[in-house]
N, CA and C of each residue as an Amber inpcrd file, in Angstrom:
protein
   501
 -95.2570000  42.7930000  59.2920000 -95.4260000  44.2370000  59.2980000
 -95.0150000  44.7800000  57.9290000 -95.9150000  45.5200000  57.2880000
 -95.6250000  46.0380000  55.9620000 -95.2420000  47.5140000  56.0340000
 -94.5880000  47.9740000  54.9850000 -94.1770000  49.3760000  54.9120000
 -94.1340000  49.7820000  53.4460000 -94.0660000  51.0810000  53.2300000
 -93.9560000  51.6720000  51.8990000 -92.7770000  52.6290000  51.9040000
 -92.3940000  53.0240000  50.7230000 -91.3090000  53.9890000  50.5860000
 -91.6590000  54.9070000  49.4220000 -91.4070000  56.1940000  49.5800000
 -91.5540000  57.1610000  48.4870000 -90.2000000  57.8410000  48.2980000
 -90.1420000  58.8480000  47.4750000 -88.8650000  59.5060000  47.2120000
 -88.1890000  60.0150000  48.4830000 -88.9740000  60.6350000  49.3690000
 -88.3870000  61.2630000  50.5610000 -88.8380000  60.6530000  51.8730000
 -89.7180000  59.6390000  51.8150000 -90.3330000  59.1390000  53.0400000
 -90.2550000  57.6280000  53.1900000 -90.1360000  57.2050000  54.4400000
 -90.4250000  55.8360000  54.8320000 -91.8260000  55.8870000  55.4410000
 -92.6890000  54.9830000  55.0290000 -94.0660000  54.9360000  55.5170000
 -94.2380000  53.5620000  56.1510000 -94.3810000  53.5450000  57.4860000
 -94.3660000  52.2720000  58.1980000 -95.4160000  52.2330000  59.2930000
 -95.7390000  51.0340000  59.7300000 -96.7300000  50.8780000  60.7790000
 -96.2420000  51.4940000  62.0830000 -97.1850000  52.0670000  62.8120000
 -96.8750000  52.6230000  64.1260000 -96.6930000  51.4980000  65.1310000
 -95.7860000  51.7070000  66.0670000 -95.5520000  50.7480000  67.1430000
 -95.4240000  51.5070000  68.4610000 -95.4130000  50.7890000  69.5560000
 -95.3940000  51.4040000  70.8840000 -94.2330000  52.3790000  71.0490000
 -93.0870000  52.0930000  70.4220000 -91.9180000  52.9740000  70.5230000
 -92.1680000  54.3660000  69.9440000 -93.2320000  54.5070000  69.1240000
 -93.5450000  55.7970000  68.5140000 -94.4020000  56.6870000  69.4150000
 -94.6660000  56.2460000  70.6290000 -95.5320000  56.9890000  71.5430000
 -95.0710000  58.4290000  71.8080000 -93.7720000  58.7040000  72.0410000
 -93.3820000  60.1020000  72.2600000 -93.7210000  61.0090000  71.0570000
 -93.5150000  60.4830000  69.8570000 -93.8600000  61.2650000  68.6630000
 -95.3760000  61.4920000  68.5890000 -96.1660000  60.4440000  68.8220000
 -97.6300000  60.5520000  68.7610000 -98.1270000  61.5500000  69.8090000
 -97.5530000  61.5200000  71.0000000 -97.9160000  62.4850000  72.0400000
 -97.6960000  63.9090000  71.5400000 -96.5640000  64.1490000  70.9030000
 -96.2650000  65.4770000  70.3710000 -97.2390000  65.8530000  69.2500000
 -97.4330000  64.9630000  68.2820000 -98.2720000  65.2680000  67.1240000
 -99.7170000  65.5400000  67.5130000-100.2780000  64.7130000  68.3830000
-101.6870000  64.8440000  68.7350000-101.9820000  66.0460000  69.6200000
-100.9400000  66.7310000  70.0350000-101.1330000  67.9440000  70.8410000
-100.6740000  69.2090000  70.1300000-100.4270000  69.1070000  68.8140000
-100.0990000  70.3080000  68.0450000-101.3680000  71.1250000  67.8360000
-101.1860000  72.4040000  67.6000000-102.3170000  73.2990000  67.3760000
-103.1600000  72.8380000  66.1800000-102.5150000  72.4180000  65.0930000
-103.2400000  71.9800000  63.9060000-104.0910000  70.7500000  64.1600000
-103.5320000  69.7690000  64.8780000-104.2940000  68.5590000  65.2010000
-105.5120000  68.9220000  66.0450000-105.2870000  69.6920000  67.0980000
-106.3830000  70.0400000  68.0010000-107.4620000  70.8470000  67.2870000
-107.0710000  71.7310000  66.3760000-108.0330000  72.5810000  65.6650000
-108.8150000  71.8010000  64.6200000-108.1410000  70.9880000  63.8090000
-108.7910000  70.3640000  62.6630000-109.2280000  68.9220000  62.8790000
-108.6470000  68.2430000  63.8430000-108.9850000  66.8360000  64.0740000
-109.6880000  66.6690000  65.4180000-109.1620000  67.3260000  66.4340000
-109.8100000  67.2950000  67.7390000-108.9540000  66.6630000  68.8150000
-109.2480000  67.0240000  70.0360000-108.5090000  66.5180000  71.1920000
-108.8690000  65.0560000  71.4220000-107.8900000  64.1940000  71.3860000
-108.0930000  62.7580000  71.6050000-107.7560000  62.3520000  73.0420000
-107.4820000  63.3390000  73.8930000-107.1960000  63.0400000  75.2920000
-105.8630000  62.3630000  75.5090000-104.9440000  62.5080000  74.5670000
-103.6210000  61.9040000  74.6680000-102.6910000  62.9210000  75.3440000
-102.4620000  62.7180000  76.6450000-101.6940000  63.6910000  77.4330000
-100.4300000  63.1140000  78.0480000-100.2540000  61.7820000  77.9570000
 -99.0860000  61.1240000  78.5350000 -98.5540000  60.0850000  77.5340000
 -97.3610000  59.6060000  77.7960000 -96.7930000  58.5340000  76.9590000
 -97.7070000  57.3110000  77.0020000 -98.2390000  56.9750000  78.1700000
 -99.1550000  55.8320000  78.2930000-100.3970000  56.0470000  77.4330000
-100.9450000  57.2670000  77.4380000-102.0980000  57.5770000  76.5800000
-101.7380000  57.3660000  75.1110000-100.5380000  57.7870000  74.7270000
-100.0910000  57.6400000  73.3360000 -99.9170000  56.1640000  72.9740000
 -99.3700000  55.3760000  73.8820000 -99.2380000  53.9260000  73.6490000
-100.6170000  53.2910000  73.4680000-101.5680000  53.6960000  74.3150000
-102.9320000  53.1700000  74.2150000-103.5790000  53.6010000  72.9000000
-103.3480000  54.8410000  72.4920000-103.8820000  55.3410000  71.2220000
-103.3560000  54.4950000  70.0590000-102.0770000  54.2010000  70.0630000
-101.4640000  53.4000000  68.9950000-102.0430000  51.9930000  68.9760000
-102.1550000  51.3620000  70.1450000-102.6290000  49.9690000  70.1760000
-104.1190000  49.8650000  69.8600000-104.9280000  50.7950000  70.3450000
-106.3800000  50.6920000  70.1310000-106.8300000  51.3620000  68.8330000
-105.9480000  52.1180000  68.2010000-106.2870000  52.7840000  66.9400000
-105.5740000  52.1420000  65.7700000-104.4050000  52.6510000  65.4170000
-103.7030000  52.1280000  64.2400000-103.4250000  50.6240000  64.2790000
-102.9010000  50.1030000  65.3820000-102.5640000  48.6680000  65.4110000
-103.8100000  47.7920000  65.3130000-104.8710000  48.1920000  65.9690000
-106.1240000  47.4410000  65.8580000-106.6620000  47.5070000  64.4250000
-106.5190000  48.6620000  63.7870000-106.9650000  48.8140000  62.3920000
-106.1570000  47.9240000  61.4500000-104.8420000  47.8280000  61.6590000
-104.0220000  46.9420000  60.8210000-104.5630000  45.5110000  60.9040000
-104.8660000  45.0840000  62.1320000-105.3300000  43.7110000  62.3440000
-106.7330000  43.4740000  61.7880000-107.6280000  44.4490000  61.9490000
-109.0260000  44.2700000  61.5560000-109.3090000  44.6030000  60.1000000
-108.5590000  45.5560000  59.5270000-108.8820000  46.0580000  58.1870000
-107.7330000  45.9440000  57.1910000-106.5390000  45.6220000  57.6720000
-105.3860000  45.5300000  56.7770000-104.7740000  46.8670000  56.4310000
-105.2550000  47.9310000  57.0560000-104.6980000  49.2680000  56.8520000
-105.0140000  50.1290000  58.0680000-104.3390000  51.2530000  58.1690000
-104.5390000  52.1880000  59.2720000-103.5730000  53.3470000  59.1130000
-103.5280000  54.2130000  60.0860000-102.5950000  55.3370000  60.0420000
-101.1640000  54.8160000  60.1380000-100.3080000  55.3570000  59.3000000
 -98.9110000  54.9300000  59.2130000 -97.9930000  56.0810000  59.6300000
 -96.8670000  55.7330000  60.1850000 -95.8460000  56.7000000  60.5630000
 -95.1000000  57.1740000  59.3150000 -94.8540000  58.4660000  59.2140000
 -94.0450000  59.0390000  58.1430000 -92.6900000  59.4370000  58.7180000
 -91.6360000  58.8920000  58.1200000 -90.2740000  59.2420000  58.5350000
 -89.5510000  59.8430000  57.3390000 -88.9150000  60.9730000  57.5810000
 -88.1190000  61.6150000  56.5400000 -86.8590000  60.7830000  56.3160000
 -86.6030000  60.4230000  55.0650000 -85.4450000  59.5740000  54.7680000
 -84.1310000  60.2350000  55.1530000 -83.9670000  61.5120000  54.8150000
 -82.6840000  62.1820000  55.0550000 -82.2980000  62.2120000  56.5260000
 -83.2600000  62.4730000  57.3870000 -82.9630000  62.6200000  58.8160000
 -83.3760000  61.4060000  59.6440000 -84.2020000  60.5360000  59.0750000
 -84.8140000  59.4120000  59.7740000 -85.6770000  59.8670000  60.9510000
 -86.1610000  61.1120000  60.8760000 -87.0300000  61.6660000  61.9220000
 -88.4920000  61.4010000  61.5910000 -89.2730000  61.1180000  62.6120000
 -90.7190000  60.9930000  62.4600000 -91.3020000  62.3790000  62.2470000
 -92.1010000  62.5270000  61.1890000 -92.6160000  63.8590000  60.8520000
 -94.1360000  63.9300000  60.7850000 -94.8180000  62.7730000  60.6940000
 -96.2670000  62.8080000  60.5930000 -96.8590000  61.4240000  60.4680000
 -98.1510000  61.4000000  60.1590000 -98.8680000  60.1530000  59.9240000
 -99.7520000  60.3200000  58.6940000-100.0200000  59.2050000  58.0500000
-100.9170000  59.1910000  56.8960000-101.4010000  57.7580000  56.7290000
-102.6480000  57.5970000  56.3590000-103.1420000  56.2500000  56.1310000
-104.6290000  56.2110000  55.9270000-105.1430000  54.9970000  55.8480000
-106.5600000  54.7700000  55.6200000-107.2330000  54.3260000  56.9070000
-108.3970000  54.9140000  57.1570000-109.1890000  54.6080000  58.3430000
-110.5260000  54.0330000  57.9150000-111.1090000  53.1830000  58.7370000
-112.4490000  52.6520000  58.4950000-113.4040000  53.3630000  59.4430000
-114.3500000  54.0990000  58.8560000-115.3530000  54.7940000  59.6730000
-116.7180000  54.1710000  59.3770000-117.4850000  53.9350000  60.4190000
-118.7570000  53.2440000  60.2310000-119.7650000  54.0450000  59.4210000
-119.5890000  55.3350000  59.2820000-120.5450000  56.1570000  58.5440000
-120.1010000  56.4670000  57.1110000-119.0050000  55.8600000  56.6570000
-118.5490000  56.0250000  55.2790000-118.5190000  54.6670000  54.5860000
-118.8010000  54.6740000  53.2860000-118.8130000  53.4340000  52.5050000
-117.4180000  52.9690000  52.1110000-116.4620000  53.8800000  52.0960000
-115.1100000  53.5670000  51.6380000-114.1020000  53.9360000  52.7240000
-112.8850000  53.3860000  52.6690000-111.8440000  53.8260000  53.5980000
-111.6080000  55.3260000  53.4570000-111.2560000  55.9460000  54.5440000
-111.0550000  57.3930000  54.6180000-109.5640000  57.6720000  54.7740000
-109.0200000  58.5230000  53.9070000-107.6020000  58.8630000  54.0290000
-107.4520000  59.9880000  55.0500000-106.5230000  59.7920000  55.9640000
-106.2570000  60.7820000  56.9960000-104.7750000  61.0740000  57.0650000
-104.4320000  62.2530000  57.5580000-103.0340000  62.6620000  57.5940000
-102.8360000  63.8330000  58.5380000-101.6090000  63.9670000  59.0190000
-101.2080000  65.0990000  59.8640000 -99.6800000  65.1410000  59.8970000
 -99.1610000  66.3520000  60.0170000 -97.7100000  66.5680000  60.0890000
 -97.3680000  67.4640000  61.2630000 -96.1560000  67.3050000  61.7510000
 -95.6440000  68.3050000  62.6870000 -95.5450000  69.6310000  61.9360000
 -95.8160000  70.7420000  62.6020000 -95.8430000  72.0440000  61.9220000
 -94.5720000  72.3800000  61.1370000 -93.4160000  71.9960000  61.6240000
 -92.1640000  72.3570000  60.9470000 -91.9750000  71.6240000  59.6160000
 -92.8140000  70.6350000  59.3210000 -92.6960000  69.8850000  58.0630000
 -93.8300000  70.1810000  57.0920000 -94.7210000  71.0790000  57.4710000
 -95.8300000  71.4470000  56.6010000 -95.3420000  72.2740000  55.4150000
 -96.1360000  72.2820000  54.3710000 -95.8980000  73.0900000  53.1620000
 -94.6210000  72.6800000  52.4260000 -94.2710000  71.3920000  52.5150000
 -93.0840000  70.8880000  51.8150000 -93.4210000  69.7300000  50.8860000
 -94.7150000  69.4380000  50.7270000 -95.1510000  68.3840000  49.8240000
 -95.1170000  66.9830000  50.4030000 -94.8160000  66.8540000  51.6930000
 -94.7180000  65.5230000  52.2890000 -96.0690000  64.7950000  52.3160000
 -97.1370000  65.5120000  52.6650000 -98.4400000  64.8590000  52.7560000
 -98.9300000  64.4390000  51.3770000 -98.7350000  65.2650000  50.3950000
 -99.1090000  64.8990000  49.0290000 -98.3760000  63.6340000  48.5980000
 -97.0890000  63.5850000  48.8770000 -96.2570000  62.4220000  48.5350000
 -96.7380000  61.1680000  49.2740000 -97.0270000  61.3090000  50.5680000
 -97.4970000  60.1740000  51.3590000 -98.8720000  59.7070000  50.8800000
 -99.7820000  60.6430000  50.6250000-101.1240000  60.2750000  50.1500000
-101.0510000  59.5300000  48.8270000-100.2290000  60.0030000  47.9140000
-100.0990000  59.3240000  46.6160000 -99.5930000  57.8840000  46.8050000
 -98.6550000  57.6860000  47.7150000 -98.1540000  56.3390000  47.9860000
 -99.2370000  55.4490000  48.5790000 -99.9860000  55.9680000  49.5310000
-101.0650000  55.2000000  50.1730000-102.1470000  54.8700000  49.1460000
-102.5210000  55.8450000  48.3260000-103.5490000  55.6260000  47.3000000
-103.0880000  54.5660000  46.3050000-101.8460000  54.6480000  45.8510000
-101.3200000  53.6490000  44.9150000-101.3270000  52.2610000  45.5260000
-100.8710000  52.1590000  46.7800000-100.8720000  50.8710000  47.4770000
-102.2890000  50.3120000  47.5510000-103.2470000  51.1540000  47.9270000
-104.6380000  50.7230000  48.0730000-105.2020000  50.2180000  46.7400000
-104.9330000  50.9470000  45.6740000-105.4470000  50.5400000  44.3600000
-104.8330000  49.2180000  43.8990000-103.5920000  48.9800000  44.2810000
-102.9180000  47.7500000  43.8720000-103.3440000  46.5380000  44.6890000
-103.5930000  46.7240000  45.9760000-103.7950000  45.5800000  46.8570000
-105.2060000  45.4080000  47.4080000-106.1180000  46.2900000  47.0710000
-107.4750000  46.1790000  47.6020000-108.4580000  45.8640000  46.4830000
-109.4780000  45.0960000  46.8110000-110.5210000  44.8290000  45.8310000
-111.5260000  45.9890000  45.7680000-111.4880000  46.8760000  46.7340000
-112.3310000  48.0700000  46.7470000-111.3940000  49.2710000  46.6250000
-111.3050000  49.8530000  45.4390000-110.2940000  50.8880000  45.2120000
-110.7630000  52.3000000  45.5430000-112.0450000  52.5080000  45.7820000
-112.5330000  53.8500000  46.1170000-112.0080000  54.2760000  47.4830000
-111.7630000  55.5650000  47.6180000-111.2900000  56.1520000  48.8690000
-112.0840000  57.4200000  49.1210000-112.4450000  57.6490000  50.3720000
-113.1020000  58.8790000  50.7810000-112.1380000  59.7260000  51.5910000
-112.5250000  60.9550000  51.8110000-111.7960000  61.8530000  52.7120000
-112.8320000  62.7560000  53.3530000-112.7010000  62.9790000  54.6330000
-113.5870000  63.9220000  55.3060000-112.7420000  65.0650000  55.8520000
-113.2980000  66.2510000  55.7770000-112.5410000  67.4280000  56.1840000
-113.5000000  68.5080000  56.6640000-113.0450000  69.2700000  57.6240000
-113.7950000  70.4180000  58.1090000-113.8330000  71.4880000  57.0240000
-114.9780000  72.1280000  56.7900000-115.0520000  73.1840000  55.7770000
-114.0530000  74.3210000  56.0200000-113.6050000  74.5010000  57.2570000
-112.6510000  75.5620000  57.5860000-111.2090000  75.1910000  57.2580000
-110.9510000  73.9330000  56.9250000-109.5830000  73.4740000  56.6800000
-109.2570000  73.6140000  55.1860000-109.0590000  74.8380000  54.7550000
-108.8710000  75.1290000  53.3280000-107.6080000  74.4840000  52.7580000
-106.5540000  74.3830000  53.5280000-105.3190000  73.7430000  53.0290000
-105.5480000  72.2730000  52.7190000-106.2880000  71.5880000  53.5740000
-106.5710000  70.1810000  53.3430000-107.5040000  70.0110000  52.1410000
-108.4710000  70.8780000  52.0090000-109.3850000  70.8300000  50.8550000
-108.6050000  71.0140000  49.5630000-107.6990000  71.9690000  49.5260000
-106.8810000  72.1960000  48.3210000-106.0410000  70.9590000  47.9940000
-105.4740000  70.3230000  49.0120000-104.6910000  69.1070000  48.7990000
-105.5600000  68.0100000  48.2000000-106.7320000  67.7950000  48.7680000
-107.6250000  66.7500000  48.2620000-107.9860000  66.9970000  46.8000000
-108.2580000  68.2460000  46.4440000-108.5850000  68.5660000  45.0530000
-107.3880000  68.2970000  44.1370000-106.1800000  68.6370000  44.5790000
-104.9730000  68.3500000  43.7810000-104.7710000  66.8500000  43.5830000
-105.1840000  66.0580000  44.5710000-105.0510000  64.6020000  44.4870000
-106.1400000  63.9730000  43.6200000-107.1270000  64.7690000  43.2100000
-108.1920000  64.2660000  42.3490000-109.4930000  63.9350000  43.0530000
-109.5890000  64.2290000  44.3420000-110.8330000  63.9870000  45.0700000
-111.8960000  64.9800000  44.6110000-113.1580000  64.5610000  44.7120000
-114.2950000  65.3710000  44.2950000-115.2540000  65.4880000  45.4770000
-115.7530000  66.7150000  45.7220000-116.7060000  66.9260000  46.8120000
-117.9920000  66.1700000  46.5160000-118.4330000  65.3540000  47.4590000
-119.6360000  64.5380000  47.3080000-120.8040000  65.1300000  48.0900000
-120.5780000  65.3980000  49.3800000-121.6890000  65.8510000  50.2200000
-121.1780000  66.3470000  51.5670000-122.1060000  66.9430000  52.3150000
-121.8590000  67.2530000  53.7120000-122.2000000  65.9860000  54.4810000
-121.2930000  65.5300000  55.3190000-121.4790000  64.2740000  56.0440000
-122.5390000  64.4540000  57.1180000-123.4880000  63.5240000  57.1180000
-124.5140000  63.4920000  58.1580000-124.5020000  62.1270000  58.8250000
-124.8510000  62.1330000  60.0690000-124.9560000  60.8870000  60.8230000
-126.1780000  61.0180000  61.7250000-127.0570000  60.0760000  61.6470000
-128.3060000  60.1150000  62.4070000-129.1000000  61.3910000  62.1030000
-129.0720000  61.8120000  60.8430000-129.8250000  62.9880000  60.4140000
-129.2170000  64.3180000  60.8180000-128.0660000  64.3000000  61.4280000
-127.4100000  65.5210000  61.8950000-126.1200000  65.7460000  61.1250000
-125.8930000  66.9690000  60.6770000-124.6450000  67.2920000  59.9930000
-123.4920000  67.1760000  60.9800000-122.3960000  66.5470000  60.5360000
-121.1900000  66.4760000  61.3590000-120.2740000  67.6600000  61.0780000
-120.7430000  68.5920000  60.2300000-119.9610000  69.7620000  59.8280000
-118.6510000  69.3330000  59.1750000-118.7550000  68.3130000  58.3430000
-117.6200000  67.8100000  57.5870000-118.0330000  67.6470000  56.1320000
-117.0860000  67.8940000  55.2290000-117.3130000  67.6050000  53.8240000
-116.7450000  66.2330000  53.5180000-117.4510000  65.5010000  52.6510000
-116.9230000  64.2190000  52.1770000-116.4780000  64.3650000  50.7390000
-115.2520000  63.9390000  50.4880000-114.6800000  63.9060000  49.1480000
-114.4310000  62.4480000  48.7970000-114.6070000  62.0980000  47.5320000
-114.3060000  60.7330000  47.0780000-113.3280000  60.7760000  45.9140000
-112.5480000  59.7340000  45.8060000-111.5870000  59.5720000  44.7180000
-112.0210000  58.3690000  43.8970000
């Protein structure tokens, strides 16, 4: 099991013990509005989400969503990592925080760590990001990180109402 560390964060693989945190995060207003309801309503649902999502991604792709823990408090505050989507050519960076930790630079710090790790250890260094056009805070973050708007994402000839950014 691999992990990363930044100035203020421990970045580590999700495990079944993180289910209560995942249940809370996936039911925040921000997650539901910008990412969507994943049907995670119980601890068992959260355990299943972790095993069939992030843990399966670690095994199949060598990367996935990672748990973010604040060093000072050792509290779980969010997730950040690379996802493999069948409709994108490159890994997609994804992230979310509990509302009380937003606007403190944690996601920027976590993204920079994930991007650096990817560039060092992957033979494919390009990274994509997809975001809803209504998510202006996420768009601003991506631009600060150096991502460039590429296109509106389409799948099967239909717009997914998402913008694709590449780094």
